[in-house]
C-alpha positions in Angstrom: 4.7 -13.3 -20.4 3.4 -15.6 -17.6 4.9 -14.9 -14.2 7.3 -17.5 -12.7 7.6 -18.2 -9.1 10.7 -16.4 -7.6 10.6 -17.0 -4.0 14.1 -17.1 -2.6 15.4 -20.1 -0.7 16.2 -19.8 3.0 13.6 -17.2 3.7 13.4 -15.9 7.3 10.3 -17.2 9.2 8.8 -14.9 11.7 6.1 -17.4 12.8 5.9 -21.1 13.0 3.7 -22.9 10.5 1.2 -23.7 13.3 0.4 -20.0 13.7 -0.4 -19.4 10.0 -4.2 -19.4 9.8 -6.8 -18.6 7.2 -10.3 -17.3 7.9 -12.4 -14.7 9.6 -12.0 -13.6 13.1 -14.9 -11.7 14.5 -13.9 -9.5 17.5 -17.0 -7.3 17.5 -20.4 -8.3 16.0 -20.3 -5.2 13.7 -17.6 -6.9 11.7 -20.1 -9.5 10.5 -22.0 -6.9 8.5 -18.8 -5.9 6.7 -17.6 -9.4 5.7 -21.0 -11.0 5.0 -21.9 -14.5 5.6 -19.9 -16.3 2.9 -16.7 -14.4 2.8 -13.7 -16.7 1.8 -10.1 -16.0 1.2 -8.9 -16.9 -2.3 -5.2 -17.3 -3.4 -4.5 -16.0 -6.9 -0.8 -16.3 -7.3 2.2 -17.5 -5.1 5.9 -17.1 -5.8 6.9 -13.6 -4.8 9.7 -12.7 -2.5 7.9 -9.7 -1.0 4.5 -8.6 -2.4 3.7 -4.9 -1.9 1.7 -2.0 -3.3 -1.4 -3.6 -4.9 -3.7 -1.5 -7.0 -6.8 -2.5 -9.0 -6.8 -0.9 -12.4 -10.3 -0.9 -14.0 -9.3 -0.3 -17.6 -7.1 -3.5 -17.4 -9.6 -5.3 -15.1 -6.4 -6.3 -13.2 -4.4 -6.0 -10.0 -0.9 -4.6 -10.5 1.4 -5.2 -7.6 5.1 -5.1 -6.7 7.5 -8.0 -6.0 10.2 -5.6 -4.6 13.2 -7.8 -4.2 12.7 -9.4 -7.6 12.5 -6.0 -9.2 9.3 -6.7 -11.0 5.7 -5.7 -11.2 3.0 -8.4 -11.7 -0.4 -8.3 -13.2 -3.3 -10.5 -12.0 -6.1 -10.5 -14.6 -9.4 -10.7 -12.8 -11.2 -11.9 -15.9 -8.9 -14.8 -16.9 -7.3 -15.6 -13.5 -3.8 -15.4 -15.2 -0.8 -13.7 -13.6 1.8 -12.2 -15.9 4.8 -9.9 -15.7 3.6 -6.3 -16.0 7.2 -4.8 -16.0 10.7 -6.2 -15.3 13.0 -4.6 -14.4 11.0 -1.8 -12.8 13.4 0.1 -10.5 12.3 -1.9 -7.5 8.8 -0.4 -7.4 6.8 -0.4 -4.1 3.5 1.5 -3.7 1.0 2.1 -6.5 -2.2 4.1 -6.7 -4.6 5.5 -9.3 -4.7 9.2 -10.3 -8.0 10.9 -11.2 -7.9 9.5 -14.7 -7.3 5.9 -13.6 -3.6 5.9 -14.5 -1.0 4.1 -12.3 1.1 6.3 -10.1 4.1 4.5 -8.6 6.8 4.8 -6.0 10.2 3.6 -7.4 12.9 2.7 -4.9 15.9 2.5 -7.2 15.2 5.6 -9.2 14.1 7.4 -6.0 11.1 8.9 -7.8 7.4 9.1 -8.4 6.3 8.1 -11.8 3.0 7.6 -13.8 2.3 4.8 -16.2 0.3 6.1 -19.1 -2.5 3.9 -20.6 -0.2 3.3 -23.6 2.4 1.8 -21.3 4.9 4.7 -21.4 6.3 6.0 -18.2 6.3 9.6 -17.1 8.7 10.8 -14.4 7.1 13.3 -11.9 9.7 14.0 -9.2 12.9 12.5 -7.8 14.5 15.3 -5.8 13.8 17.8 -3.1 15.8 21.0 -3.1 18.2 19.4 -5.5 18.8 16.3 -3.3 17.8 12.8 -4.3 14.8 11.4 -2.5 15.5 8.3 -0.4 13.2 5.5 -1.7 9.6 6.6 -2.0 7.5 3.9 -0.4 3.7 4.4 -0.4 1.4 7.0 -1.9 -2.2 8.2 -2.3 -3.7 10.6 -4.8 -6.1 13.2 -3.3 -9.2 14.3 -5.2 -7.5 17.6 -6.2 -4.9 15.5 -8.1 -2.0 16.0 -5.6 0.2 13.1 -4.8 1.0 12.4 -1.1 3.9 10.0 -0.5 6.3 8.7 2.1 10.0 8.4 1.8 11.6 6.2 4.3 15.1 4.6 3.7 14.0 0.9 3.1 15.3 1.0 -0.6 18.7 2.4 0.3 19.6 0.4 3.4 20.7 -2.7 1.3 20.7 -4.0 -2.2 17.6 -6.2 -1.4 14.9 -3.6 -2.3 17.0 -1.1 -4.3 20.6 0.0 -4.2 22.4 0.7 -1.0 23.6 4.3 -0.5 23.7 7.2 2.0 20.7 9.4 2.2 21.3 12.8 0.6 18.4 14.4 2.5 19.3 12.8 5.8 15.7 12.5 6.9 12.5 10.6 6.2 9.6 12.9 5.2 6.0 12.8 4.1 5.7 14.9 0.9 2.9 16.5 -1.1 3.6 16.8 -4.9 1.3 18.9 -7.1 1.6 17.8 -10.8 -0.2 21.0 -11.9 2.5 23.2 -10.6 5.4 20.7 -10.4 6.0 21.6 -6.8 7.1 19.3 -4.0 6.6 20.3 -0.4 7.2 18.5 2.9 3.7 17.8 4.4 5.3 16.5 7.6 8.7 15.9 9.2 7.3 14.5 12.4 7.6 10.8 11.7 10.5 8.5 12.1 10.0 6.2 9.1 6.6 7.1 7.5 5.3 4.2 5.5 1.6 3.5 4.5 -0.9 6.2 4.3 -4.6 6.8 3.2 -7.2 9.5 3.5 -10.5 9.1 5.2 -13.5 9.0 2.8 -14.1 12.8 3.2 -10.3 13.5 3.2 -10.5 15.3 6.4 -8.0 13.0 8.0 -4.8 11.5 6.7 -3.8 8.2 8.3 0.0 7.5 8.4 1.8 4.4 9.5 5.2 4.9 11.2 7.1 1.6 10.9 10.2 3.0 12.6 10.7 3.1 16.4 7.0 4.1 17.1 5.3 1.1 15.2 2.2 3.2 15.3 -0.6 4.4 13.0 -1.3 8.1 13.4 -4.3 10.3 12.4 -3.5 13.8 11.1 -6.0 16.6 10.5 -6.0 17.9 6.9 -6.3 21.7 6.6 -9.4 23.3 4.9 -7.4 24.1 1.8 -6.2 20.5 1.6 -2.5 21.4 1.4 -1.2 20.7 4.9 -1.7 18.4 7.8 -1.5 19.0 11.6 -2.1 17.5 15.0 -0.7 14.0 14.4 -2.0 11.7 17.1 -1.7 8.1 18.0 -4.6 6.2 16.3 -3.9 2.5 16.6 -0.9 0.2 17.3 -1.3 -2.9 15.1 -0.1 -6.1 16.7 1.2 -8.6 16.0 3.7 -6.8 13.7 2.9 -3.3 12.6 0.7 -1.5 10.1 2.4 -1.2 6.8 -0.2 -0.5 4.1 -4.0 0.1 4.4 -7.1 1.5 2.8 -10.5 2.8 4.0 -14.0 1.6 3.2 -16.8 4.0 2.4 -17.8 3.9 6.1 -14.4 5.1 7.2 -13.2 1.8 8.6 -9.6 1.1 8.0 -8.4 -2.3 6.6 -4.7 -2.5 7.5 -1.9 -5.1 7.0 -0.5 -6.9 10.1 1.7 -9.9 10.7 -1.3 -12.3 10.8 -3.4 -10.8 8.0 -5.7 -7.8 7.6 -7.2 -6.0 10.6 -10.4 -3.9 10.4 -10.4 -0.8 12.6 -13.3 1.6 13.0 -12.8 5.4 12.7 -12.9 5.6 16.5 -9.8 3.3 16.6 -11.5 0.0 17.7 -10.3 -3.3 16.3 -13.5 -5.2 15.2 -12.2 -8.1 13.2 -9.5 -9.8 11.2 -9.0 -11.5 7.9 -6.4 -14.0 8.7 -3.9 -14.8 5.9 -1.6 -17.9 6.0 1.6 -16.0 5.3 4.6 -14.9 7.4 3.6 -11.3 7.0 1.1 -9.1 5.0 2.2 -5.9 3.5 -0.7 -4.1 1.9 -4.1 -4.3 0.4 -6.5 -2.5 -2.0 -10.1 -2.4 -3.1 -11.1 -3.7 -6.5 -13.6 -5.5 -8.6 -16.5 -4.1 -10.6 -18.3 -2.9 -7.5 -15.1 -2.0 -5.5 -16.1 -4.6 -2.8 -13.4 -7.1 -3.2 -10.2 -6.6 -1.1 -7.0 -7.7 -2.7 -4.2 -8.6 -0.3 -0.5 -8.5 -0.9 0.8 -11.1 1.5 4.5 -11.8 1.6 4.8 -14.6 -1.1 1.3 -14.4 -2.5 -1.7 -12.4 -3.9 -5.1 -13.0 -2.3 -8.6 -11.5 -2.3 -11.8 -11.7 -0.4 -15.3 -10.7 -1.4 -16.8 -8.4 1.2 -20.1 -6.7 2.0 -18.7 -3.2 2.0 -17.2 -1.1 -0.7 -13.9 0.8 -0.7 -13.6 4.5 -0.5 -11.9 6.6 -3.3 -13.2 4.6 -6.2 -11.5 5.7 -9.4 -11.1 4.8 -13.1 
C-alpha cells in the first residue's frame, strides 16, 4: 500500500524558514574526503509527523523507518523509489536495527518491548519486562557482534499519547539495557544516564557511545569490557548544538554521524566536529548506512526521509 502523507496541521516550528538550509558545510578539510566532490542531499519521501529509527534492510533493498506519532512503519524501496506502508499499526515503533542474520530488531513504545521481524513478516517478542515490571518505552538499540541487543529505555513513549500511551513508569528509572537472546536474560548495562537515547558501538566495539537527551544533552563515550558484557567510565564526548544528539552511526574510520537540529554532524573519534550535512527540516532524528556498498547515508528528518551518497562506508555492515 502506497504511503500517504500524514503530517499534522499546526506543527511546532523550532526555527524560522530562513534557517532551514541544505548542503555540505566543511568545518575541517578532512571532511571533504568523507563526502566526496559531488555529494548531494536527495529527498525520497515527505509526509511523516516524526521520522525515526531508519535501518537499511539488504534482503528488501529498502529502508524501513518509523513515523512514531502516526503509529506506522514505512518502507522506501531503493530500487523503485516507491514508499509504502510496512506495518500499521505498529505499537508506536521507534529505533530499528539488524541482527546478525539481517532481520529487523525493533523498539516498540506502546508494547514496551523489543521485538524481531522475521523474514516471512511474522513478529517475535523478545523482552518487555525487567524483574517483572514493564519497561518504559524502548527507544533505540544496537546489536553487538555476539548477538546481544543493547537498548535504551527513556520515558518518551509514556509521557503522553503522542508517541505511545501515557502511564506511570513501573520501573521508576531510565536505564540502558543488555539483552541476550541466547539465554533470554536482561541486565542493566548502565543506570548512570538521565534519559539515555541513541547509541552505537565504535567499529571495533571497544566503545559504546550513548546520547543523553535529558538534562545533560550530551553524547557520552563508555568503555566496553573485555568480555563485551558491561560498560564503564562514561565520559563526556561531544555536545551537539544546535539541538542535541538523538540517533547516530559510525563509519568504518570511527567517525560518528549524528543527528542535530540543523542536519547531520560528523565528529571524529577524538571528539572534533569536522563537517555537517545540512537538512532543510525543523529537526533531524536519526540516520543509518545503506546501499549496496554501505556508503549511502539515509537520514530520518522530522517530516521526510533523505539520503546522501558519501565517500566513506558505514561500520557494522550486515545482511
